[in-house]
N, CA, C and O atoms as CSV, one atom per row, in Angstrom:
chain,resi,resn,atom,element,x,y,z
A,1,MET,N,N,118.106,117.513,119.634
A,1,MET,CA,C,117.690,118.121,118.373
A,1,MET,C,C,117.892,117.103,117.250
A,1,MET,O,O,118.986,116.561,117.097
A,2,PRO,N,N,116.838,116.839,116.461
A,2,PRO,CA,C,116.994,115.887,115.354
A,2,PRO,C,C,118.016,116.367,114.332
A,2,PRO,O,O,118.175,117.567,114.111
A,3,GLU,N,N,118.704,115.415,113.713
A,3,GLU,CA,C,119.654,115.733,112.651
A,3,GLU,C,C,119.361,114.854,111.450
A,3,GLU,O,O,118.829,113.756,111.617
A,4,PRO,N,N,119.690,115.300,110.242
A,4,PRO,CA,C,119.431,114.484,109.050
A,4,PRO,C,C,120.114,113.117,109.157
A,4,PRO,O,O,121.245,113.008,109.629
A,5,ALA,N,N,119.404,112.084,108.711
A,5,ALA,CA,C,119.924,110.717,108.800
A,5,ALA,C,C,120.690,110.308,107.549
A,5,ALA,O,O,121.235,109.205,107.503
A,6,GLY,N,N,120.745,111.167,106.534
A,6,GLY,CA,C,121.482,110.839,105.309
A,6,GLY,C,C,120.718,109.942,104.358
A,6,GLY,O,O,121.283,109.428,103.393
A,7,GLU,N,N,119.435,109.752,104.626
A,7,GLU,CA,C,118.599,108.914,103.760
A,7,GLU,C,C,117.371,109.710,103.345
A,7,GLU,O,O,116.761,110.398,104.163
A,8,LYS,N,N,117.011,109.612,102.064
A,8,LYS,CA,C,115.805,110.253,101.543
A,8,LYS,C,C,115.120,109.286,100.587
A,8,LYS,O,O,115.758,108.442,99.957
A,9,HIS,N,N,113.816,109.433,100.499
A,9,HIS,CA,C,113.012,108.669,99.552
A,9,HIS,C,C,112.134,109.637,98.786
A,9,HIS,O,O,111.808,110.712,99.291
A,10,GLN,N,N,111.746,109.273,97.578
A,10,GLN,CA,C,110.701,109.980,96.857
A,10,GLN,C,C,109.409,109.230,97.150
A,10,GLN,O,O,109.379,108.000,97.120
A,11,LEU,N,N,108.350,109.968,97.429
A,11,LEU,CA,C,107.045,109.370,97.692
A,11,LEU,C,C,106.070,109.942,96.688
A,11,LEU,O,O,105.945,111.160,96.553
A,12,ALA,N,N,105.380,109.063,95.983
A,12,ALA,CA,C,104.424,109.481,94.959
A,12,ALA,C,C,103.082,108.819,95.219
A,12,ALA,O,O,103.008,107.780,95.875
A,13,GLY,N,N,102.034,109.420,94.707
A,13,GLY,CA,C,100.698,108.849,94.841
A,13,GLY,C,C,99.657,109.913,94.568
A,13,GLY,O,O,99.909,110.881,93.850
A,14,PHE,N,N,98.481,109.721,95.151
A,14,PHE,CA,C,97.379,110.656,94.999
A,14,PHE,C,C,96.934,111.115,96.375
A,14,PHE,O,O,96.798,110.312,97.298
A,15,ASP,N,N,96.704,112.436,96.504
A,15,ASP,CA,C,96.262,112.967,97.784
A,15,ASP,C,C,94.767,112.711,97.967
A,15,ASP,O,O,94.127,112.083,97.124
A,16,ALA,N,N,94.225,113.198,99.065
A,16,ALA,CA,C,92.819,112.949,99.387
A,16,ALA,C,C,91.866,113.579,98.374
A,16,ALA,O,O,90.709,113.171,98.273
A,17,ARG,N,N,92.349,114.575,97.621
A,17,ARG,CA,C,91.515,115.195,96.582
A,17,ARG,C,C,91.800,114.591,95.212
A,17,ARG,O,O,91.402,115.140,94.185
A,18,GLU,N,N,92.500,113.444,95.208
A,18,GLU,CA,C,92.817,112.669,94.004
A,18,GLU,C,C,93.729,113.420,93.038
A,18,GLU,O,O,93.629,113.250,91.823
A,19,ARG,N,N,94.614,114.247,93.582
A,19,ARG,CA,C,95.615,114.940,92.769
A,19,ARG,C,C,96.944,114.217,92.937
A,19,ARG,O,O,97.334,113.877,94.054
A,20,GLY,N,N,97.634,113.985,91.838
A,20,GLY,CA,C,98.919,113.321,91.896
A,20,GLY,C,C,99.974,114.182,92.571
A,20,GLY,O,O,99.961,115.406,92.440
A,21,PHE,N,N,100.885,113.543,93.293
A,21,PHE,CA,C,101.979,114.275,93.921
A,21,PHE,C,C,103.233,113.405,93.927
A,21,PHE,O,O,103.152,112.182,93.816
A,22,ASN,N,N,104.389,114.048,94.057
A,22,ASN,CA,C,105.678,113.381,94.172
A,22,ASN,C,C,106.557,114.296,95.021
A,22,ASN,O,O,106.934,115.380,94.576
A,23,ARG,N,N,106.887,113.864,96.244
A,23,ARG,CA,C,107.628,114.704,97.179
A,23,ARG,C,C,108.727,113.891,97.869
A,23,ARG,O,O,108.611,112.674,98.011
A,24,PRO,N,N,109.792,114.574,98.295
A,24,PRO,CA,C,110.827,113.867,99.055
A,24,PRO,C,C,110.383,113.609,100.491
A,24,PRO,O,O,109.675,114.418,101.091
A,25,VAL,N,N,110.803,112.491,101.020
A,25,VAL,CA,C,110.633,112.167,102.439
A,25,VAL,C,C,112.025,112.193,103.044
A,25,VAL,O,O,112.914,111.461,102.608
A,26,GLU,N,N,112.209,113.032,104.041
A,26,GLU,CA,C,113.492,113.110,104.720
A,26,GLU,C,C,113.404,112.353,106.031
A,26,GLU,O,O,112.339,112.275,106.644
A,27,PHE,N,N,114.516,111.801,106.451
A,27,PHE,CA,C,114.571,111.060,107.705
A,27,PHE,C,C,115.485,111.790,108.667
A,27,PHE,O,O,116.568,112.246,108.303
A,28,LEU,N,N,115.023,111.889,109.905
A,28,LEU,CA,C,115.775,112.566,110.946
A,28,LEU,C,C,116.174,111.556,112.014
A,28,LEU,O,O,115.391,110.683,112.389
A,29,ARG,N,N,117.400,111.691,112.494
A,29,ARG,CA,C,117.882,110.835,113.580
A,29,ARG,C,C,117.652,111.590,114.883
A,29,ARG,O,O,118.078,112.736,115.029
A,30,THR,N,N,116.982,110.947,115.821
A,30,THR,CA,C,116.740,111.532,117.137
A,30,THR,C,C,117.395,110.649,118.192
A,30,THR,O,O,117.940,109.591,117.879
A,31,SER,N,N,117.337,111.086,119.420
A,31,SER,CA,C,117.927,110.286,120.493
A,31,SER,C,C,117.186,108.963,120.687
A,31,SER,O,O,117.739,108.019,121.251
A,32,SER,N,N,115.924,108.892,120.219
A,32,SER,CA,C,115.147,107.662,120.409
A,32,SER,C,C,114.869,106.905,119.114
A,32,SER,O,O,114.063,105.975,119.112
A,33,GLY,N,N,115.523,107.285,118.006
A,33,GLY,CA,C,115.317,106.544,116.752
A,33,GLY,C,C,115.292,107.453,115.543
A,33,GLY,O,O,116.081,108.391,115.434
A,34,PHE,N,N,114.367,107.160,114.629
A,34,PHE,CA,C,114.267,107.885,113.362
A,34,PHE,C,C,112.849,108.388,113.158
A,34,PHE,O,O,111.878,107.749,113.565
A,35,GLN,N,N,112.750,109.545,112.520
A,35,GLN,CA,C,111.461,110.112,112.159
A,35,GLN,C,C,111.444,110.360,110.656
A,35,GLN,O,O,112.468,110.695,110.060
A,36,ALA,N,N,110.273,110.192,110.052
A,36,ALA,CA,C,110.080,110.525,108.644
A,36,ALA,C,C,109.368,111.870,108.582
A,36,ALA,O,O,108.434,112.123,109.343
A,37,SER,N,N,109.816,112.734,107.669
A,37,SER,CA,C,109.246,114.062,107.522
A,37,SER,C,C,108.811,114.270,106.074
A,37,SER,O,O,109.593,114.078,105.143
A,38,LEU,N,N,107.547,114.669,105.899
A,38,LEU,CA,C,107.005,114.938,104.565
A,38,LEU,C,C,106.334,116.299,104.571
A,38,LEU,O,O,105.525,116.599,105.449
A,39,ARG,N,N,106.675,117.119,103.589
A,39,ARG,CA,C,106.011,118.407,103.382
A,39,ARG,C,C,105.292,118.338,102.043
A,39,ARG,O,O,105.888,118.045,101.007
A,40,TYR,N,N,103.988,118.619,102.097
A,40,TYR,CA,C,103.184,118.629,100.871
A,40,TYR,C,C,102.155,119.734,101.012
A,40,TYR,O,O,101.258,119.655,101.851
A,41,GLU,N,N,102.284,120.749,100.202
A,41,GLU,CA,C,101.441,121.943,100.269
A,41,GLU,C,C,101.471,122.487,101.698
A,41,GLU,O,O,102.555,122.768,102.210
A,42,ALA,N,N,100.332,122.646,102.355
A,42,ALA,CA,C,100.301,123.193,103.714
A,42,ALA,C,C,100.508,122.119,104.781
A,42,ALA,O,O,100.531,122.427,105.973
A,43,VAL,N,N,100.656,120.873,104.367
A,43,VAL,CA,C,100.781,119.754,105.305
A,43,VAL,C,C,102.249,119.489,105.612
A,43,VAL,O,O,103.080,119.432,104.707
A,44,HIS,N,N,102.560,119.327,106.888
A,44,HIS,CA,C,103.888,118.864,107.302
A,44,HIS,C,C,103.668,117.729,108.284
A,44,HIS,O,O,103.223,117.950,109.411
A,45,LEU,N,N,103.981,116.506,107.854
A,45,LEU,CA,C,103.837,115.337,108.706
A,45,LEU,C,C,105.200,114.927,109.237
A,45,LEU,O,O,106.178,114.881,108.491
A,46,LEU,N,N,105.259,114.632,110.519
A,46,LEU,CA,C,106.465,114.148,111.171
A,46,LEU,C,C,106.043,112.969,112.030
A,46,LEU,O,O,105.243,113.119,112.953
A,47,THR,N,N,106.584,111.792,111.723
A,47,THR,CA,C,106.175,110.592,112.447
A,47,THR,C,C,106.801,110.560,113.837
A,47,THR,O,O,107.796,111.241,114.088
A,48,PRO,N,N,106.224,109.774,114.737
A,48,PRO,CA,C,106.901,109.528,116.015
A,48,PRO,C,C,108.204,108.764,115.753
A,48,PRO,O,O,108.384,108.184,114.683
A,49,ALA,N,N,109.088,108.769,116.716
A,49,ALA,CA,C,110.365,108.062,116.566
A,49,ALA,C,C,110.121,106.568,116.378
A,49,ALA,O,O,109.272,105.975,117.042
A,50,ALA,N,N,110.878,105.975,115.466
A,50,ALA,CA,C,110.789,104.538,115.170
A,50,ALA,C,C,112.190,103.943,115.241
A,50,ALA,O,O,113.182,104.671,115.233
A,51,ALA,N,N,112.263,102.628,115.310
A,51,ALA,CA,C,113.548,101.936,115.447
A,51,ALA,C,C,114.434,102.080,114.213
A,51,ALA,O,O,115.659,102.062,114.330
A,52,SER,N,N,113.828,102.223,113.025
A,52,SER,CA,C,114.604,102.305,111.783
A,52,SER,C,C,113.918,103.266,110.820
A,52,SER,O,O,112.772,103.660,111.034
A,53,THR,N,N,114.626,103.638,109.760
A,53,THR,CA,C,114.015,104.490,108.741
A,53,THR,C,C,112.874,103.749,108.044
A,53,THR,O,O,111.873,104.360,107.670
A,54,ALA,N,N,113.022,102.440,107.871
A,54,ALA,CA,C,111.960,101.653,107.235
A,54,ALA,C,C,110.688,101.688,108.084
A,54,ALA,O,O,109.586,101.810,107.550
A,55,ASP,N,N,110.843,101.580,109.407
A,55,ASP,CA,C,109.682,101.646,110.298
A,55,ASP,C,C,109.049,103.034,110.268
A,55,ASP,O,O,107.824,103.159,110.273
A,56,ALA,N,N,109.874,104.072,110.235
A,56,ALA,CA,C,109.353,105.441,110.168
A,56,ALA,C,C,108.589,105.659,108.864
A,56,ALA,O,O,107.551,106.321,108.854
A,57,LEU,N,N,109.100,105.103,107.762
A,57,LEU,CA,C,108.408,105.229,106.475
A,57,LEU,C,C,107.057,104.510,106.529
A,57,LEU,O,O,106.064,105.022,106.012
A,58,GLN,N,N,107.012,103.338,107.144
A,58,GLN,CA,C,105.744,102.611,107.276
A,58,GLN,C,C,104.742,103.418,108.094
A,58,GLN,O,O,103.554,103.439,107.772
A,59,GLN,N,N,105.209,104.081,109.148
A,59,GLN,CA,C,104.316,104.930,109.947
A,59,GLN,C,C,103.760,106.071,109.101
A,59,GLN,O,O,102.578,106.401,109.194
A,60,LEU,N,N,104.615,106.669,108.277
A,60,LEU,CA,C,104.181,107.756,107.408
A,60,LEU,C,C,103.133,107.273,106.406
A,60,LEU,O,O,102.122,107.940,106.189
A,61,ILE,N,N,103.378,106.117,105.802
A,61,ILE,CA,C,102.414,105.548,104.844
A,61,ILE,C,C,101.071,105.320,105.539
A,61,ILE,O,O,100.018,105.626,104.979
A,62,HIS,N,N,101.111,104.790,106.741
A,62,HIS,CA,C,99.883,104.542,107.505
A,62,HIS,C,C,99.127,105.860,107.757
A,62,HIS,O,O,97.913,105.928,107.569
A,63,LEU,N,N,99.850,106.897,108.181
A,63,LEU,CA,C,99.220,108.202,108.417
A,63,LEU,C,C,98.568,108.740,107.141
A,63,LEU,O,O,97.449,109.251,107.176
A,64,LEU,N,N,99.270,108.621,106.029
A,64,LEU,CA,C,98.731,109.115,104.764
A,64,LEU,C,C,97.505,108.320,104.325
A,64,LEU,O,O,96.526,108.902,103.856
A,65,HIS,N,N,97.549,107.008,104.471
A,65,HIS,CA,C,96.372,106.197,104.130
A,65,HIS,C,C,95.172,106.623,104.976
A,65,HIS,O,O,94.054,106.717,104.470
A,66,GLU,N,N,95.406,106.883,106.271
A,66,GLU,CA,C,94.313,107.321,107.143
A,66,GLU,C,C,93.708,108.642,106.683
A,66,GLU,O,O,92.529,108.901,106.923
A,67,GLN,N,N,94.505,109.476,106.026
A,67,GLN,CA,C,94.034,110.783,105.562
A,67,GLN,C,C,93.497,110.735,104.139
A,67,GLN,O,O,93.186,111.777,103.562
A,68,GLY,N,N,93.384,109.532,103.561
A,68,GLY,CA,C,92.765,109.385,102.250
A,68,GLY,C,C,93.720,109.377,101.077
A,68,GLY,O,O,93.268,109.430,99.933
A,69,TYR,N,N,95.020,109.314,101.309
A,69,TYR,CA,C,95.986,109.231,100.216
A,69,TYR,C,C,95.971,107.810,99.650
A,69,TYR,O,O,95.807,106.847,100.399
A,70,THR,N,N,96.140,107.677,98.338
A,70,THR,CA,C,96.053,106.369,97.691
A,70,THR,C,C,97.208,106.164,96.708
A,70,THR,O,O,97.938,107.093,96.362
A,71,GLN,N,N,97.342,104.912,96.275
A,71,GLN,CA,C,98.332,104.499,95.277
A,71,GLN,C,C,99.737,105.002,95.629
A,71,GLN,O,O,100.468,105.494,94.769
A,72,LEU,N,N,100.097,104.869,96.903
A,72,LEU,CA,C,101.386,105.360,97.375
A,72,LEU,C,C,102.512,104.409,96.972
A,72,LEU,O,O,102.355,103.188,96.988
A,73,ARG,N,N,103.643,104.999,96.612
A,73,ARG,CA,C,104.838,104.226,96.302
A,73,ARG,C,C,106.047,105.077,96.635
A,73,ARG,O,O,105.988,106.306,96.581
A,74,SER,N,N,107.149,104.415,96.981
A,74,SER,CA,C,108.361,105.161,97.340
A,74,SER,C,C,109.574,104.556,96.652
A,74,SER,O,O,109.584,103.392,96.251
A,75,GLN,N,N,110.594,105.396,96.533
A,75,GLN,CA,C,111.864,104.981,95.934
A,75,GLN,C,C,112.975,105.673,96.721
A,75,GLN,O,O,112.959,106.893,96.884
A,76,GLN,N,N,113.930,104.898,97.204
A,76,GLN,CA,C,115.043,105.498,97.925
A,76,GLN,C,C,115.906,106.291,96.952
A,76,GLN,O,O,116.298,105.782,95.902
A,77,SER,N,N,116.199,107.544,97.306
A,77,SER,CA,C,116.986,108.392,96.413
A,77,SER,C,C,118.346,108.786,97.001
A,77,SER,O,O,119.251,109.166,96.257
A,78,TYR,N,N,118.496,108.700,98.321
A,78,TYR,CA,C,119.782,108.957,98.989
A,78,TYR,C,C,120.020,107.885,100.044
A,78,TYR,O,O,119.107,107.516,100.782
A,79,ARG,N,N,121.243,107.393,100.109
A,79,ARG,CA,C,121.648,106.459,101.163
A,79,ARG,C,C,122.993,106.930,101.681
A,79,ARG,O,O,123.935,107.112,100.910
A,80,ASP,N,N,123.080,107.127,102.986
A,80,ASP,CA,C,124.310,107.626,103.613
A,80,ASP,C,C,124.792,108.905,102.939
A,80,ASP,O,O,125.994,109.122,102.792
A,81,GLY,N,N,123.843,109.754,102.531
A,81,GLY,CA,C,124.176,111.024,101.909
A,81,GLY,C,C,124.583,110.943,100.450
A,81,GLY,O,O,124.914,111.968,99.853
A,82,ILE,N,N,124.569,109.758,99.857
A,82,ILE,CA,C,124.973,109.568,98.458
A,82,ILE,C,C,123.725,109.470,97.576
A,82,ILE,O,O,122.819,108.682,97.847
A,83,TYR,N,N,123.696,110.283,96.518
A,83,TYR,CA,C,122.568,110.302,95.601
A,83,TYR,C,C,122.542,109.020,94.775
A,83,TYR,O,O,123.544,108.641,94.169
A,84,LEU,N,N,121.395,108.361,94.756
A,84,LEU,CA,C,121.246,107.086,94.044
A,84,LEU,C,C,120.565,107.239,92.688
A,84,LEU,O,O,120.516,106.287,91.910
A,85,GLY,N,N,120.048,108.413,92.403
A,85,GLY,CA,C,119.307,108.570,91.157
A,85,GLY,C,C,118.067,107.702,91.191
A,85,GLY,O,O,117.347,107.683,92.189
A,86,SER,N,N,117.812,106.988,90.117
A,86,SER,CA,C,116.651,106.090,90.067
A,86,SER,C,C,117.104,104.633,90.031
A,86,SER,O,O,116.452,103.793,89.410
A,87,GLN,N,N,118.218,104.334,90.694
A,87,GLN,CA,C,118.747,102.968,90.713
A,87,GLN,C,C,117.875,102.010,91.520
A,87,GLN,O,O,117.766,100.830,91.187
A,88,GLU,N,N,117.257,102.521,92.578
A,88,GLU,CA,C,116.478,101.660,93.461
A,88,GLU,C,C,115.079,101.434,92.888
A,88,GLU,O,O,114.550,102.305,92.197
A,89,PRO,N,N,114.478,100.282,93.165
A,89,PRO,CA,C,113.119,100.013,92.655
A,89,PRO,C,C,112.071,100.811,93.438
A,89,PRO,O,O,112.284,101.187,94.591
A,90,TRP,N,N,110.952,101.055,92.790
A,90,TRP,CA,C,109.805,101.653,93.465
A,90,TRP,C,C,109.129,100.574,94.304
A,90,TRP,O,O,108.981,99.436,93.857
A,91,ILE,N,N,108.724,100.925,95.502
A,91,ILE,CA,C,107.987,100.015,96.383
A,91,ILE,C,C,106.570,100.552,96.493
A,91,ILE,O,O,106.357,101.716,96.831
A,92,GLU,N,N,105.608,99.692,96.204
A,92,GLU,CA,C,104.205,100.105,96.240
A,92,GLU,C,C,103.566,99.654,97.542
A,92,GLU,O,O,103.872,98.582,98.065
A,93,TYR,N,N,102.666,100.497,98.059
A,93,TYR,CA,C,101.965,100.234,99.313
A,93,TYR,C,C,100.481,100.104,99.015
A,93,TYR,O,O,99.842,101.084,98.632
A,94,PRO,N,N,99.919,98.909,99.185
A,94,PRO,CA,C,98.504,98.701,98.849
A,94,PRO,C,C,97.597,99.651,99.631
A,94,PRO,O,O,97.829,99.934,100.807
A,95,ASP,N,N,96.571,100.126,98.956
A,95,ASP,CA,C,95.593,100.987,99.612
A,95,ASP,C,C,94.840,100.189,100.660
A,95,ASP,O,O,94.690,98.972,100.558
A,96,ARG,N,N,94.376,100.903,101.659
A,96,ARG,CA,C,93.551,100.260,102.691
A,96,ARG,C,C,92.216,99.882,102.064
A,96,ARG,O,O,91.620,100.670,101.330
A,97,GLN,N,N,91.761,98.694,102.353
A,97,GLN,CA,C,90.480,98.232,101.823
A,97,GLN,C,C,89.367,98.627,102.782
A,97,GLN,O,O,89.480,98.406,103.988
A,98,PRO,N,N,88.295,99.208,102.260
A,98,PRO,CA,C,87.180,99.560,103.149
A,98,PRO,C,C,86.540,98.297,103.700
A,98,PRO,O,O,86.494,97.262,103.036
A,99,GLU,N,N,86.046,98.404,104.934
A,99,GLU,CA,C,85.361,97.253,105.523
A,99,GLU,C,C,84.051,97.027,104.772
A,99,GLU,O,O,83.350,97.980,104.432
A,100,PRO,N,N,83.725,95.755,104.514
A,100,PRO,CA,C,82.476,95.491,103.801
A,100,PRO,C,C,81.275,95.900,104.653
A,100,PRO,O,O,81.301,95.815,105.881
A,101,GLU,N,N,80.234,96.341,103.970
A,101,GLU,CA,C,79.024,96.690,104.698
A,101,GLU,C,C,78.393,95.401,105.206
A,101,GLU,O,O,78.216,94.441,104.457
A,102,LEU,N,N,78.063,95.398,106.475
A,102,LEU,CA,C,77.602,94.173,107.110
A,102,LEU,C,C,76.089,94.017,107.115
A,102,LEU,O,O,75.593,92.898,107.247
A,103,GLY,N,N,75.358,95.084,106.978
A,103,GLY,CA,C,73.918,95.002,107.133
A,103,GLY,C,C,73.578,94.981,108.617
A,103,GLY,O,O,74.474,94.890,109.456
A,104,LEU,N,N,72.311,95.064,108.942
A,104,LEU,CA,C,71.885,95.147,110.335
A,104,LEU,C,C,72.255,93.895,111.118
A,104,LEU,O,O,72.750,94.004,112.240
A,105,LEU,N,N,72.028,92.701,110.554
A,105,LEU,CA,C,72.346,91.472,111.264
A,105,LEU,C,C,73.846,91.364,111.517
A,105,LEU,O,O,74.262,90.980,112.611
A,106,GLY,N,N,74.658,91.697,110.525
A,106,GLY,CA,C,76.106,91.657,110.691
A,106,GLY,C,C,76.588,92.649,111.735
A,106,GLY,O,O,77.478,92.335,112.526
A,107,LEU,N,N,76.013,93.835,111.747
A,107,LEU,CA,C,76.393,94.835,112.744
A,107,LEU,C,C,76.053,94.370,114.153
A,107,LEU,O,O,76.834,94.565,115.084
A,108,LEU,N,N,74.881,93.752,114.305
A,108,LEU,CA,C,74.498,93.239,115.625
A,108,LEU,C,C,75.445,92.132,116.081
A,108,LEU,O,O,75.857,92.108,117.240
A,109,LYS,N,N,75.793,91.215,115.175
A,109,LYS,CA,C,76.734,90.146,115.520
A,109,LYS,C,C,78.092,90.725,115.887
A,109,LYS,O,O,78.725,90.279,116.844
A,110,LYS,N,N,78.536,91.715,115.129
A,110,LYS,CA,C,79.835,92.337,115.427
A,110,LYS,C,C,79.792,93.027,116.778
A,110,LYS,O,O,80.732,92.911,117.563
A,111,TRP,N,N,78.704,93.750,117.060
A,111,TRP,CA,C,78.583,94.470,118.323
A,111,TRP,C,C,78.549,93.501,119.495
A,111,TRP,O,O,79.258,93.697,120.483
A,112,PHE,N,N,77.738,92.464,119.395
A,112,PHE,CA,C,77.647,91.497,120.492
A,112,PHE,C,C,78.962,90.725,120.652
A,112,PHE,O,O,79.363,90.405,121.771
A,113,GLY,N,N,79.623,90.431,119.547
A,113,GLY,CA,C,80.903,89.727,119.611
A,113,GLY,C,C,81.967,90.557,120.306
A,113,GLY,O,O,82.786,90.014,121.049
A,114,GLN,N,N,81.969,91.869,120.078
A,114,GLN,CA,C,82.969,92.746,120.688
A,114,GLN,C,C,82.646,93.029,122.149
A,114,GLN,O,O,83.558,93.256,122.944
A,115,SER,N,N,81.366,93.022,122.520
A,115,SER,CA,C,81.019,93.363,123.880
A,115,SER,C,C,81.137,92.182,124.836
A,115,SER,O,O,81.041,92.364,126.050
A,116,GLU,N,N,81.346,90.956,124.304
A,116,GLU,CA,C,81.454,89.784,125.179
A,116,GLU,C,C,82.799,89.743,125.905
A,116,GLU,O,O,82.876,89.179,126.996
A,117,GLY,N,N,83.879,90.329,125.328
A,117,GLY,CA,C,85.203,90.217,125.897
A,117,GLY,C,C,85.436,91.131,126.988
A,117,GLY,O,O,86.524,91.141,127.563
């Protein structure tokens, strides 16, 4: 059964509908590592187990980017169960860049390049 890891972060940004949000991310310790847990409206995301809380947070950021969340940033607010307030810096996570449109010739080159291997 997962148990709290004593670490929390605040996560802020814009959801897929471009509405601003700011929610806590809790970390759970499991037998195989750490999981990040985020609740936002009807969404509850729980990452797979990772080696560290930092890795679990990166997995969460990746999941959110895939779902259209943008301008994400986090700030650690608890460490070892101790409240840090706003002492820690905000860490920003660059948005995923869309792949450039290749045109028909580019698509054909990409397709043939991928099918050769």
